[in-house]
C-alpha positions in Angstrom: 167.8 107.0 121.0 165.1 107.9 123.2 164.6 111.2 125.0 165.5 111.9 128.0 164.2 113.6 131.0 165.0 117.3 131.2 164.8 119.1 135.0 163.8 122.0 132.9 161.7 124.5 135.1 158.7 126.6 134.7 158.4 125.0 130.8 155.6 122.4 129.7 157.8 120.0 127.4 156.4 116.8 125.4 156.3 112.8 128.3 159.8 111.8 127.6 160.4 107.8 125.8 161.8 105.9 129.1 158.5 106.7 130.5 155.9 106.0 127.8 155.2 102.1 127.9 155.3 103.1 132.3 152.5 105.0 131.1 150.9 103.2 128.2 150.4 100.2 131.9 148.8 102.4 133.3 146.2 103.4 131.4 145.7 99.6 130.6 145.2 99.5 133.5 142.6 101.8 134.1 141.1 100.9 130.9 140.9 96.8 131.8 139.0 98.1 135.6 141.8 97.8 138.1 141.7 101.1 139.2 144.9 99.9 142.6 147.2 99.6 140.1 149.2 96.9 141.9 152.2 94.8 140.6 153.2 97.1 137.7 157.2 98.2 138.2 158.0 101.6 139.6 154.4 102.1 140.0 153.2 102.6 143.4 150.1 101.1 144.5 146.4 103.0 145.9 145.5 102.4 148.5 141.5 100.9 147.8 139.9 103.8 148.0 142.2 105.7 146.3 143.1 104.1 143.4 138.5 103.0 143.7 136.8 105.6 144.8 139.2 108.7 142.7 139.8 107.5 140.0 136.6 105.3 138.9 133.8 108.1 140.4 136.2 110.9 138.5 135.9 108.7 134.6 132.2 107.3 135.4 131.9 111.7 137.3 133.3 112.4 133.1 130.5 111.5 130.9 129.0 108.0 128.9 132.0 107.1 127.5 134.4 104.8 127.2 138.2 104.6 127.2 140.8 103.2 125.5 144.6 102.5 125.8 147.2 105.3 125.0 146.8 106.3 121.2 150.5 107.7 119.4 148.8 110.1 119.2 148.8 110.8 123.0 152.2 112.0 122.9 151.6 115.1 120.7 149.6 116.4 124.0 150.3 115.2 126.8 153.4 116.7 129.1 155.5 116.9 132.1 157.5 119.5 133.5 160.2 119.8 136.2 158.7 120.2 140.2 162.1 121.6 140.6 163.3 119.6 143.0 163.1 115.3 142.8 159.4 115.2 140.4 158.1 116.2 137.2 154.1 116.4 136.7 153.6 114.8 134.3 149.8 115.4 132.5 148.7 112.9 129.9 145.6 113.0 127.4 143.6 110.2 127.7 141.3 108.7 125.0 137.5 107.5 124.6 136.2 105.8 121.5 133.7 108.5 121.5 136.1 111.6 121.1 139.6 110.3 120.4 141.4 112.4 122.4 139.2 114.1 125.4 139.2 116.5 128.4 140.4 113.2 130.9 143.9 114.4 131.5 145.6 111.9 133.9 147.8 113.1 136.8 151.1 112.3 137.9 154.5 112.4 139.4 157.4 110.8 138.6 161.2 110.2 140.9 164.2 109.6 139.8 165.2 106.3 142.2 169.1 105.1 142.6 167.9 102.8 139.8 165.6 104.6 137.4 162.0 106.3 137.8 158.9 105.7 140.2 155.6 107.1 138.9 152.6 108.0 141.7 149.0 108.5 139.6 147.5 111.2 141.7 144.6 112.0 139.9 142.3 112.3 136.8 140.4 115.3 136.1 139.4 117.8 133.8 141.6 120.4 133.5 
């Protein structure tokens, strides 16, 4: 049975199974150079300046590394935290060819909708 999101304030919990395929798709698109994320079901697309200028530049500033799609090991360290009102903050650890798990993290906000969840990527950064 799939692990469902838990609404527990002040706790870092594993990213629920129900969201993992969507985050795999998001990261696969970023790896392929699509920073706008348009056309992914339930994912809010980013405006060109947000997607191209922010995500791509943060990755480029990190180091001379090559991002890869999320391995299963990503779920061992990635977390979701209930925001206390109507969303979860999610931090997904990104991986590279050179390092395996890198210091880069994808930050997103997930909200419940009437028929599932809505995903908004808001940053890639080194915490």
